[in-house]
N, CA, C, O and the ligand as a Tripos MOL2 file, in Angstrom:
@<TRIPOS>MOLECULE
protein
  249   247    63     0     0
PROTEIN
NO_CHARGES

@<TRIPOS>ATOM
      1 N        -132.4090  114.4490  -46.7850 N.3       1 MET1
      2 CA       -133.4470  113.4160  -46.6520 C.3       1 MET1
      3 C        -134.1050  113.5020  -45.2800 C.2       1 MET1
      4 O        -133.4400  113.6780  -44.2600 O.2       1 MET1
      5 N        -135.4060  113.3750  -45.2830 N.am      2 TRP2
      6 CA       -136.1630  113.4760  -44.0460 C.3       2 TRP2
      7 C        -137.0750  112.2640  -43.9130 C.2       2 TRP2
      8 O        -137.5770  111.7150  -44.8930 O.2       2 TRP2
      9 N        -137.2610  111.8800  -42.6850 N.am      3 GLU3
     10 CA       -138.1430  110.7570  -42.3910 C.3       3 GLU3
     11 C        -139.3860  111.2930  -41.6910 C.2       3 GLU3
     12 O        -139.2880  112.1150  -40.7800 O.2       3 GLU3
     13 N        -140.5300  110.8330  -42.1110 N.am      4 THR4
     14 CA       -141.7710  111.2270  -41.4540 C.3       4 THR4
     15 C        -142.2860  110.0530  -40.6420 C.2       4 THR4
     16 O        -142.5080  108.9600  -41.1630 O.2       4 THR4
     17 N        -142.4680  110.3000  -39.3740 N.am      5 LEU5
     18 CA       -142.8760  109.2400  -38.4740 C.3       5 LEU5
     19 C        -144.2090  109.6300  -37.8510 C.2       5 LEU5
     20 O        -144.2960  110.6170  -37.1200 O.2       5 LEU5
     21 N        -145.2350  108.8580  -38.1420 N.am      6 GLU6
     22 CA       -146.5570  109.2140  -37.6790 C.3       6 GLU6
     23 C        -146.9270  108.3980  -36.4530 C.2       6 GLU6
     24 O        -147.0240  107.1720  -36.5090 O.2       6 GLU6
     25 N        -147.1300  109.0890  -35.3580 N.am      7 LEU7
     26 CA       -147.5650  108.4330  -34.1340 C.3       7 LEU7
     27 C        -149.0410  108.7440  -33.9010 C.2       7 LEU7
     28 O        -149.6980  109.3600  -34.7400 O.2       7 LEU7
     29 N        -149.5380  108.3200  -32.7780 N.am      8 ASP8
     30 CA       -150.9460  108.5020  -32.4540 C.3       8 ASP8
     31 C        -151.3680  109.9620  -32.4940 C.2       8 ASP8
     32 O        -152.3470  110.3130  -33.1520 O.2       8 ASP8
     33 N        -150.6310  110.8070  -31.7930 N.am      9 LYS9
     34 CA       -151.0210  112.2020  -31.6550 C.3       9 LYS9
     35 C        -149.9720  113.1560  -32.1970 C.2       9 LYS9
     36 O        -150.1250  114.3750  -32.1260 O.2       9 LYS9
     37 N        -148.9120  112.5870  -32.7370 N.am     10 GLU10
     38 CA       -147.8080  113.4290  -33.1930 C.3      10 GLU10
     39 C        -147.2710  112.9240  -34.5240 C.2      10 GLU10
     40 O        -147.2620  111.7240  -34.8010 O.2      10 GLU10
     41 N        -146.8280  113.8670  -35.3330 N.am     11 ILE11
     42 CA       -146.0840  113.4980  -36.5380 C.3      11 ILE11
     43 C        -144.6850  114.0810  -36.3790 C.2      11 ILE11
     44 O        -144.5190  115.2850  -36.1800 O.2      11 ILE11
     45 N        -143.7030  113.2280  -36.4680 N.am     12 HIS12
     46 CA       -142.3230  113.6840  -36.3400 C.3      12 HIS12
     47 C        -141.6670  113.7360  -37.7100 C.2      12 HIS12
     48 O        -141.7530  112.7930  -38.4970 O.2      12 HIS12
     49 N        -141.0200  114.8400  -37.9730 N.am     13 ILE13
     50 CA       -140.2290  114.9620  -39.1930 C.3      13 ILE13
     51 C        -138.7740  115.0290  -38.7530 C.2      13 ILE13
     52 O        -138.3300  115.9990  -38.1390 O.2      13 ILE13
     53 N        -138.0480  113.9720  -39.0840 N.am     14 ILE14
     54 CA       -136.7240  113.7600  -38.5170 C.3      14 ILE14
     55 C        -135.6990  113.6560  -39.6450 C.2      14 ILE14
     56 O        -135.9270  112.9240  -40.6090 O.2      14 ILE14
     57 N        -134.5900  114.3620  -39.5500 N.am     15 PRO15
     58 CA       -133.5490  114.2140  -40.5750 C.3      15 PRO15
     59 C        -132.9050  112.8350  -40.5160 C.2      15 PRO15
     60 O        -132.5380  112.3620  -39.4410 O.2      15 PRO15
     61 N        -132.7690  112.1970  -41.6640 N.am     16 ILE16
     62 CA       -132.1880  110.8490  -41.7240 C.3      16 ILE16
     63 C        -130.6730  110.9470  -41.6420 C.2      16 ILE16
     64 O        -130.0600  111.8220  -42.2540 O.2      16 ILE16
     65 N        -130.0860  110.0550  -40.8920 N.am     17 GLY17
     66 CA       -128.6340  109.9500  -40.8440 C.3      17 GLY17
     67 C        -127.9650  111.0630  -40.0630 C.2      17 GLY17
     68 O        -126.7880  111.3540  -40.2780 O.2      17 GLY17
     69 N        -128.7060  111.6900  -39.1550 N.am     18 ASP18
     70 CA       -128.0810  112.7270  -38.3600 C.3      18 ASP18
     71 C        -127.0980  112.0980  -37.3640 C.2      18 ASP18
     72 O        -127.1820  110.9100  -37.0520 O.2      18 ASP18
     73 N        -126.1850  112.9070  -36.8850 N.am     19 ILE19
     74 CA       -125.1040  112.3870  -36.0450 C.3      19 ILE19
     75 C        -125.6410  111.8260  -34.7330 C.2      19 ILE19
     76 O        -125.1960  110.7830  -34.2540 O.2      19 ILE19
     77 N        -126.5990  112.5350  -34.1690 N.am     20 HIS20
     78 CA       -127.2280  112.0540  -32.9410 C.3      20 HIS20
     79 C        -128.6110  111.4950  -33.2470 C.2      20 HIS20
     80 O        -129.3310  112.0320  -34.0880 O.2      20 HIS20
     81 N        -128.9700  110.4470  -32.5830 N.am     21 GLN21
     82 CA       -130.3130  109.8760  -32.6910 C.3      21 GLN21
     83 C        -131.3210  110.8410  -32.0710 C.2      21 GLN21
     84 O        -131.0860  111.4040  -31.0010 O.2      21 GLN21
     85 N        -132.4410  111.0200  -32.7600 N.am     22 HIS22
     86 CA       -133.4700  111.9140  -32.2220 C.3      22 HIS22
     87 C        -134.4410  111.1370  -31.3480 C.2      22 HIS22
     88 O        -134.6840  109.9470  -31.5500 O.2      22 HIS22
     89 N        -134.9780  111.8390  -30.3860 N.am     23 GLU23
     90 CA       -136.0050  111.2270  -29.5540 C.3      23 GLU23
     91 C        -137.3610  111.5540  -30.1530 C.2      23 GLU23
     92 O        -137.5870  112.6560  -30.6540 O.2      23 GLU23
     93 N        -138.2600  110.5800  -30.0920 N.am     24 GLU24
     94 CA       -139.5700  110.8020  -30.6870 C.3      24 GLU24
     95 C        -140.5170  111.4720  -29.7070 C.2      24 GLU24
     96 O        -141.5880  110.9530  -29.3910 O.2      24 GLU24
     97 N        -140.0980  112.6260  -29.2400 N.am     25 ASN25
     98 CA       -140.9670  113.4460  -28.4150 C.3      25 ASN25
     99 C        -140.5450  114.9050  -28.5640 C.2      25 ASN25
    100 O        -139.5120  115.2020  -29.1630 O.2      25 ASN25
    101 N        -141.3350  115.7900  -28.0280 N.am     26 SER26
    102 CA       -141.0930  117.2180  -28.2400 C.3      26 SER26
    103 C        -139.9710  117.7520  -27.3670 C.2      26 SER26
    104 O        -139.6370  118.9350  -27.4450 O.2      26 SER26
    105 N        -139.3780  116.8910  -26.5270 N.am     27 LYS27
    106 CA       -138.2890  117.3320  -25.6680 C.3      27 LYS27
    107 C        -136.9280  116.8720  -26.2040 C.2      27 LYS27
    108 O        -135.9430  116.8210  -25.4680 O.2      27 LYS27
    109 N        -136.8950  116.5510  -27.4550 N.am     28 CYS28
    110 CA       -135.6530  116.1160  -28.0890 C.3      28 CYS28
    111 C        -134.5610  117.1810  -27.9230 C.2      28 CYS28
    112 O        -134.8500  118.3670  -27.7690 O.2      28 CYS28
    113 N        -133.3110  116.7340  -27.9570 N.am     29 TRP29
    114 CA       -132.1770  117.6230  -27.7760 C.3      29 TRP29
    115 C        -132.0910  118.7200  -28.8360 C.2      29 TRP29
    116 O        -131.4650  119.7580  -28.6220 O.2      29 TRP29
    117 N        -132.7240  118.4750  -29.9720 N.am     30 CYS30
    118 CA       -132.5700  119.4170  -31.0810 C.3      30 CYS30
    119 C        -133.5130  120.6060  -30.9910 C.2      30 CYS30
    120 O        -133.5130  121.4650  -31.8730 O.2      30 CYS30
    121 N        -134.3160  120.6660  -29.9360 N.am     31 ASN31
    122 CA       -135.2560  121.7590  -29.7680 C.3      31 ASN31
    123 C        -136.1820  121.8810  -30.9740 C.2      31 ASN31
    124 O        -136.1780  122.8980  -31.6670 O.2      31 ASN31
    125 N        -136.9620  120.8550  -31.2180 N.am     32 PRO32
    126 CA       -137.8070  120.8190  -32.4120 C.3      32 PRO32
    127 C        -138.8960  121.8900  -32.3990 C.2      32 PRO32
    128 O        -139.3480  122.3250  -31.3390 O.2      32 PRO32
    129 N        -139.2980  122.2980  -33.5700 N.am     33 SER33
    130 CA       -140.4160  123.2430  -33.6570 C.3      33 SER33
    131 C        -141.7240  122.4640  -33.7540 C.2      33 SER33
    132 O        -141.8070  121.4460  -34.4400 O.2      33 SER33
    133 N        -142.7210  122.9500  -33.0700 N.am     34 ILE34
    134 CA       -143.9840  122.2250  -32.9430 C.3      34 ILE34
    135 C        -145.1120  123.0650  -33.5200 C.2      34 ILE34
    136 O        -145.3220  124.2120  -33.1270 O.2      34 ILE34
    137 N        -145.8280  122.4690  -34.4590 N.am     35 GLU35
    138 CA       -147.0250  123.1000  -35.0030 C.3      35 GLU35
    139 C        -148.2070  122.2530  -34.5780 C.2      35 GLU35
    140 O        -148.2230  121.0390  -34.7800 O.2      35 GLU35
    141 N        -149.1880  122.8970  -33.9920 N.am     36 THR36
    142 CA       -150.3580  122.1540  -33.5420 C.3      36 THR36
    143 C        -151.4420  122.1880  -34.6090 C.2      36 THR36
    144 O        -151.9440  123.2530  -34.9690 O.2      36 THR36
    145 N        -151.7880  121.0370  -35.0980 N.am     37 GLU37
    146 CA       -152.8920  120.9070  -36.0370 C.3      37 GLU37
    147 C        -154.1340  120.5130  -35.2530 C.2      37 GLU37
    148 O        -154.1180  120.4950  -34.0220 O.2      37 GLU37
    149 N        -155.2050  120.1970  -35.9630 N.am     38 ILE38
    150 CA       -156.4810  119.9440  -35.2970 C.3      38 ILE38
    151 C        -156.3790  118.7920  -34.3060 C.2      38 ILE38
    152 O        -156.7820  118.9260  -33.1510 O.2      38 ILE38
    153 N        -155.8490  117.6760  -34.7490 N.am     39 ASN39
    154 CA       -155.7650  116.5440  -33.8270 C.3      39 ASN39
    155 C        -154.3630  115.9610  -33.7220 C.2      39 ASN39
    156 O        -154.1620  114.9130  -33.1080 O.2      39 ASN39
    157 N        -153.3890  116.6490  -34.3280 N.am     40 LYS40
    158 CA       -152.0130  116.1570  -34.2280 C.3      40 LYS40
    159 C        -151.0500  117.3170  -34.0550 C.2      40 LYS40
    160 O        -151.3080  118.4360  -34.4980 O.2      40 LYS40
    161 N        -149.9520  117.0280  -33.4100 N.am     41 ASP41
    162 CA       -148.8530  117.9750  -33.3750 C.3      41 ASP41
    163 C        -147.8310  117.5570  -34.4190 C.2      41 ASP41
    164 O        -147.4620  116.3850  -34.5050 O.2      41 ASP41
    165 N        -147.3820  118.5090  -35.2020 N.am     42 ILE42
    166 CA       -146.3250  118.2190  -36.1710 C.3      42 ILE42
    167 C        -145.0220  118.7310  -35.5790 C.2      42 ILE42
    168 O        -144.8440  119.9320  -35.3730 O.2      42 ILE42
    169 N        -144.1220  117.8060  -35.3110 N.am     43 ILE43
    170 CA       -142.8800  118.1280  -34.6280 C.3      43 ILE43
    171 C        -141.7360  118.0040  -35.6220 C.2      43 ILE43
    172 O        -141.3810  116.9070  -36.0530 O.2      43 ILE43
    173 N        -141.1760  119.1330  -35.9720 N.am     44 THR44
    174 CA       -140.0870  119.1410  -36.9440 C.3      44 THR44
    175 C        -138.7630  119.2280  -36.2040 C.2      44 THR44
    176 O        -138.4670  120.2230  -35.5430 O.2      44 THR44
    177 N        -137.9850  118.1860  -36.3240 N.am     45 HIS45
    178 CA       -136.6960  118.1430  -35.6370 C.3      45 HIS45
    179 C        -135.6480  118.9060  -36.4250 C.2      45 HIS45
    180 O        -135.7220  119.0080  -37.6500 O.2      45 HIS45
    181 N        -134.6940  119.4290  -35.7210 N.am     46 ASN46
    182 CA       -133.6040  120.1620  -36.3410 C.3      46 ASN46
    183 C        -132.3860  119.2620  -36.4650 C.2      46 ASN46
    184 O        -131.9990  118.5830  -35.5140 O.2      46 ASN46
    185 N        -131.7940  119.2670  -37.6340 N.am     47 SER47
    186 CA       -130.6040  118.4420  -37.8180 C.3      47 SER47
    187 C        -129.3830  119.1360  -37.2320 C.2      47 SER47
    188 O        -129.3300  120.3610  -37.1230 O.2      47 SER47
    189 N        -128.4260  118.3350  -36.8670 N.am     48 LEU48
    190 CA       -127.2060  118.8690  -36.2800 C.3      48 LEU48
    191 C        -126.4060  119.6660  -37.3060 C.2      48 LEU48
    192 O        -125.6780  120.5930  -36.9520 O.2      48 LEU48
    193 N        -126.5450  119.3010  -38.5690 N.am     49 ASP49
    194 CA       -125.8050  120.0330  -39.6030 C.3      49 ASP49
    195 C        -126.5980  121.2040  -40.1810 C.2      49 ASP49
    196 O        -126.1760  121.8230  -41.1570 O.2      49 ASP49
    197 N        -127.7330  121.5000  -39.5840 N.am     50 LYS50
    198 CA       -128.5360  122.6730  -39.9610 C.3      50 LYS50
    199 C        -129.0210  122.6240  -41.4020 C.2      50 LYS50
    200 O        -129.1600  123.6650  -42.0450 O.2      50 LYS50
    201 N        -129.2770  121.4300  -41.9130 N.am     51 ARG51
    202 CA       -129.6730  121.3370  -43.3170 C.3      51 ARG51
    203 C        -130.9960  122.0450  -43.5720 C.2      51 ARG51
    204 O        -131.2450  122.5080  -44.6850 O.2      51 ARG51
    205 N        -131.8530  122.1370  -42.5490 N.am     52 GLU52
    206 CA       -133.1430  122.7790  -42.7810 C.3      52 GLU52
    207 C        -132.9910  124.2550  -43.1180 C.2      52 GLU52
    208 O        -133.8440  124.8180  -43.8050 O.2      52 GLU52
    209 N        -131.9310  124.8890  -42.6530 N.am     53 LEU53
    210 CA       -131.7090  126.2910  -42.9750 C.3      53 LEU53
    211 C        -131.3680  126.4690  -44.4530 C.2      53 LEU53
    212 O        -131.7550  127.4620  -45.0690 O.2      53 LEU53
    213 N        -130.6520  125.5180  -45.0110 N.am     54 TYR54
    214 CA       -130.3500  125.5890  -46.4330 C.3      54 TYR54
    215 C        -131.6230  125.4090  -47.2590 C.2      54 TYR54
    216 O        -131.8500  126.1090  -48.2460 O.2      54 TYR54
    217 N        -132.4280  124.4720  -46.8360 N.am     55 GLU55
    218 CA       -133.6160  124.1630  -47.6280 C.3      55 GLU55
    219 C        -134.6540  125.2840  -47.5910 C.2      55 GLU55
    220 O        -135.4140  125.4500  -48.5460 O.2      55 GLU55
    221 N        -134.6950  126.0390  -46.5210 N.am     56 THR56
    222 CA       -135.6490  127.1440  -46.4680 C.3      56 THR56
    223 C        -135.0160  128.4540  -46.9240 C.2      56 THR56
    224 O        -135.6740  129.4940  -46.9130 O.2      56 THR56
    225 N        -133.7710  128.4140  -47.3170 N.am     57 GLY57
    226 CA       -133.1310  129.5970  -47.8760 C.3      57 GLY57
    227 C        -132.6640  130.6090  -46.8450 C.2      57 GLY57
    228 O        -132.2980  131.7290  -47.2020 O.2      57 GLY57
    229 N        -132.6720  130.2360  -45.5820 N.am     58 GLN58
    230 CA       -132.2080  131.1640  -44.5630 C.3      58 GLN58
    231 C        -130.6870  131.2840  -44.5450 C.2      58 GLN58
    232 O        -130.1300  132.2570  -44.0380 O.2      58 GLN58
    233 N        -130.0470  130.2970  -45.0980 N.am     59 ARG59
    234 CA       -128.6020  130.2890  -45.1160 C.3      59 ARG59
    235 C        -128.1270  129.6780  -46.4260 C.2      59 ARG59
    236 O        -128.7280  128.7220  -46.9150 O.2      59 ARG59
    237 N        -127.0870  130.2010  -46.9820 N.am     60 LYS60
    238 CA       -126.5690  129.6620  -48.2410 C.3      60 LYS60
    239 C        -125.3430  128.7640  -47.9650 C.2      60 LYS60
    240 O        -124.5150  129.0670  -47.1060 O.2      60 LYS60
    241 N        -125.2560  127.6660  -48.7090 N.am     61 PRO61
    242 CA       -124.0530  126.8230  -48.5410 C.3      61 PRO61
    243 C        -122.7950  127.5840  -48.9490 C.2      61 PRO61
    244 O        -122.8420  128.4440  -49.8280 O.2      61 PRO61
    245 N        -121.7000  127.2740  -48.3240 N.am     62 ASN62
    246 CA       -120.4410  127.9400  -48.6710 C.3      62 ASN62
    247 C        -119.8900  127.3940  -49.9930 C.2      62 ASN62
    248 O        -118.8350  127.8340  -50.4510 O.2      62 ASN62
    249 ZN       -134.7550  115.9000  -32.6000 Zn       63 ZN63
@<TRIPOS>BOND
     1     1     2 1
     2     2     3 1
     3     3     4 2
     4     3     5 am
     5     5     6 1
     6     6     7 1
     7     7     8 2
     8     7     9 am
     9     9    10 1
    10    10    11 1
    11    11    12 2
    12    11    13 am
    13    13    14 1
    14    14    15 1
    15    15    16 2
    16    15    17 am
    17    17    18 1
    18    18    19 1
    19    19    20 2
    20    19    21 am
    21    21    22 1
    22    22    23 1
    23    23    24 2
    24    23    25 am
    25    25    26 1
    26    26    27 1
    27    27    28 2
    28    27    29 am
    29    29    30 1
    30    30    31 1
    31    31    32 2
    32    31    33 am
    33    33    34 1
    34    34    35 1
    35    35    36 2
    36    35    37 am
    37    37    38 1
    38    38    39 1
    39    39    40 2
    40    39    41 am
    41    41    42 1
    42    42    43 1
    43    43    44 2
    44    43    45 am
    45    45    46 1
    46    46    47 1
    47    47    48 2
    48    47    49 am
    49    49    50 1
    50    50    51 1
    51    51    52 2
    52    51    53 am
    53    53    54 1
    54    54    55 1
    55    55    56 2
    56    55    57 am
    57    57    58 1
    58    58    59 1
    59    59    60 2
    60    59    61 am
    61    61    62 1
    62    62    63 1
    63    63    64 2
    64    63    65 am
    65    65    66 1
    66    66    67 1
    67    67    68 2
    68    67    69 am
    69    69    70 1
    70    70    71 1
    71    71    72 2
    72    71    73 am
    73    73    74 1
    74    74    75 1
    75    75    76 2
    76    75    77 am
    77    77    78 1
    78    78    79 1
    79    79    80 2
    80    79    81 am
    81    81    82 1
    82    82    83 1
    83    83    84 2
    84    83    85 am
    85    85    86 1
    86    86    87 1
    87    87    88 2
    88    87    89 am
    89    89    90 1
    90    90    91 1
    91    91    92 2
    92    91    93 am
    93    93    94 1
    94    94    95 1
    95    95    96 2
    96    95    97 am
    97    97    98 1
    98    98    99 1
    99    99   100 2
   100    99   101 am
   101   101   102 1
   102   102   103 1
   103   103   104 2
   104   103   105 am
   105   105   106 1
   106   106   107 1
   107   107   108 2
   108   107   109 am
   109   109   110 1
   110   110   111 1
   111   111   112 2
   112   111   113 am
   113   113   114 1
   114   114   115 1
   115   115   116 2
   116   115   117 am
   117   117   118 1
   118   118   119 1
   119   119   120 2
   120   119   121 am
   121   121   122 1
   122   122   123 1
   123   123   124 2
   124   123   125 am
   125   125   126 1
   126   126   127 1
   127   127   128 2
   128   127   129 am
   129   129   130 1
   130   130   131 1
   131   131   132 2
   132   131   133 am
   133   133   134 1
   134   134   135 1
   135   135   136 2
   136   135   137 am
   137   137   138 1
   138   138   139 1
   139   139   140 2
   140   139   141 am
   141   141   142 1
   142   142   143 1
   143   143   144 2
   144   143   145 am
   145   145   146 1
   146   146   147 1
   147   147   148 2
   148   147   149 am
   149   149   150 1
   150   150   151 1
   151   151   152 2
   152   151   153 am
   153   153   154 1
   154   154   155 1
   155   155   156 2
   156   155   157 am
   157   157   158 1
   158   158   159 1
   159   159   160 2
   160   159   161 am
   161   161   162 1
   162   162   163 1
   163   163   164 2
   164   163   165 am
   165   165   166 1
   166   166   167 1
   167   167   168 2
   168   167   169 am
   169   169   170 1
   170   170   171 1
   171   171   172 2
   172   171   173 am
   173   173   174 1
   174   174   175 1
   175   175   176 2
   176   175   177 am
   177   177   178 1
   178   178   179 1
   179   179   180 2
   180   179   181 am
   181   181   182 1
   182   182   183 1
   183   183   184 2
   184   183   185 am
   185   185   186 1
   186   186   187 1
   187   187   188 2
   188   187   189 am
   189   189   190 1
   190   190   191 1
   191   191   192 2
   192   191   193 am
   193   193   194 1
   194   194   195 1
   195   195   196 2
   196   195   197 am
   197   197   198 1
   198   198   199 1
   199   199   200 2
   200   199   201 am
   201   201   202 1
   202   202   203 1
   203   203   204 2
   204   203   205 am
   205   205   206 1
   206   206   207 1
   207   207   208 2
   208   207   209 am
   209   209   210 1
   210   210   211 1
   211   211   212 2
   212   211   213 am
   213   213   214 1
   214   214   215 1
   215   215   216 2
   216   215   217 am
   217   217   218 1
   218   218   219 1
   219   219   220 2
   220   219   221 am
   221   221   222 1
   222   222   223 1
   223   223   224 2
   224   223   225 am
   225   225   226 1
   226   226   227 1
   227   227   228 2
   228   227   229 am
   229   229   230 1
   230   230   231 1
   231   231   232 2
   232   231   233 am
   233   233   234 1
   234   234   235 1
   235   235   236 2
   236   235   237 am
   237   237   238 1
   238   238   239 1
   239   239   240 2
   240   239   241 am
   241   241   242 1
   242   242   243 1
   243   243   244 2
   244   243   245 am
   245   245   246 1
   246   246   247 1
   247   247   248 2
@<TRIPOS>SUBSTRUCTURE
     1 MET1         2 RESIDUE 1 A MET
     2 TRP2         6 RESIDUE 1 A TRP
     3 GLU3        10 RESIDUE 1 A GLU
     4 THR4        14 RESIDUE 1 A THR
     5 LEU5        18 RESIDUE 1 A LEU
     6 GLU6        22 RESIDUE 1 A GLU
     7 LEU7        26 RESIDUE 1 A LEU
     8 ASP8        30 RESIDUE 1 A ASP
     9 LYS9        34 RESIDUE 1 A LYS
    10 GLU10       38 RESIDUE 1 A GLU
    11 ILE11       42 RESIDUE 1 A ILE
    12 HIS12       46 RESIDUE 1 A HIS
    13 ILE13       50 RESIDUE 1 A ILE
    14 ILE14       54 RESIDUE 1 A ILE
    15 PRO15       58 RESIDUE 1 A PRO
    16 ILE16       62 RESIDUE 1 A ILE
    17 GLY17       66 RESIDUE 1 A GLY
    18 ASP18       70 RESIDUE 1 A ASP
    19 ILE19       74 RESIDUE 1 A ILE
    20 HIS20       78 RESIDUE 1 A HIS
    21 GLN21       82 RESIDUE 1 A GLN
    22 HIS22       86 RESIDUE 1 A HIS
    23 GLU23       90 RESIDUE 1 A GLU
    24 GLU24       94 RESIDUE 1 A GLU
    25 ASN25       98 RESIDUE 1 A ASN
    26 SER26      102 RESIDUE 1 A SER
    27 LYS27      106 RESIDUE 1 A LYS
    28 CYS28      110 RESIDUE 1 A CYS
    29 TRP29      114 RESIDUE 1 A TRP
    30 CYS30      118 RESIDUE 1 A CYS
    31 ASN31      122 RESIDUE 1 A ASN
    32 PRO32      126 RESIDUE 1 A PRO
    33 SER33      130 RESIDUE 1 A SER
    34 ILE34      134 RESIDUE 1 A ILE
    35 GLU35      138 RESIDUE 1 A GLU
    36 THR36      142 RESIDUE 1 A THR
    37 GLU37      146 RESIDUE 1 A GLU
    38 ILE38      150 RESIDUE 1 A ILE
    39 ASN39      154 RESIDUE 1 A ASN
    40 LYS40      158 RESIDUE 1 A LYS
    41 ASP41      162 RESIDUE 1 A ASP
    42 ILE42      166 RESIDUE 1 A ILE
    43 ILE43      170 RESIDUE 1 A ILE
    44 THR44      174 RESIDUE 1 A THR
    45 HIS45      178 RESIDUE 1 A HIS
    46 ASN46      182 RESIDUE 1 A ASN
    47 SER47      186 RESIDUE 1 A SER
    48 LEU48      190 RESIDUE 1 A LEU
    49 ASP49      194 RESIDUE 1 A ASP
    50 LYS50      198 RESIDUE 1 A LYS
    51 ARG51      202 RESIDUE 1 A ARG
    52 GLU52      206 RESIDUE 1 A GLU
    53 LEU53      210 RESIDUE 1 A LEU
    54 TYR54      214 RESIDUE 1 A TYR
    55 GLU55      218 RESIDUE 1 A GLU
    56 THR56      222 RESIDUE 1 A THR
    57 GLY57      226 RESIDUE 1 A GLY
    58 GLN58      230 RESIDUE 1 A GLN
    59 ARG59      234 RESIDUE 1 A ARG
    60 LYS60      238 RESIDUE 1 A LYS
    61 PRO61      242 RESIDUE 1 A PRO
    62 ASN62      246 RESIDUE 1 A ASN
    63 ZN63       249 GROUP 0 **** ****
C-alpha cells in the first residue's frame, strides 16, 4: 500500500505503515528517487522492507 501526498511543488509517494516515518522532503532517510515533471517533482520514497523491488519485478519474494 502506498500513500500519495500532494504538496505545492512536490508529490510524495510514501509506503504506508513503514517502520520509520518518512520525511516529506527529498532528503528523507530512504534516499527517495526524484522525477522532475513540468511543475512538480515526484518523489518516490523507498520502503524499509524493499517492497518496491517486488512490485517492479527486480526481486522475487522468497
Ligand atoms: Zn522516505
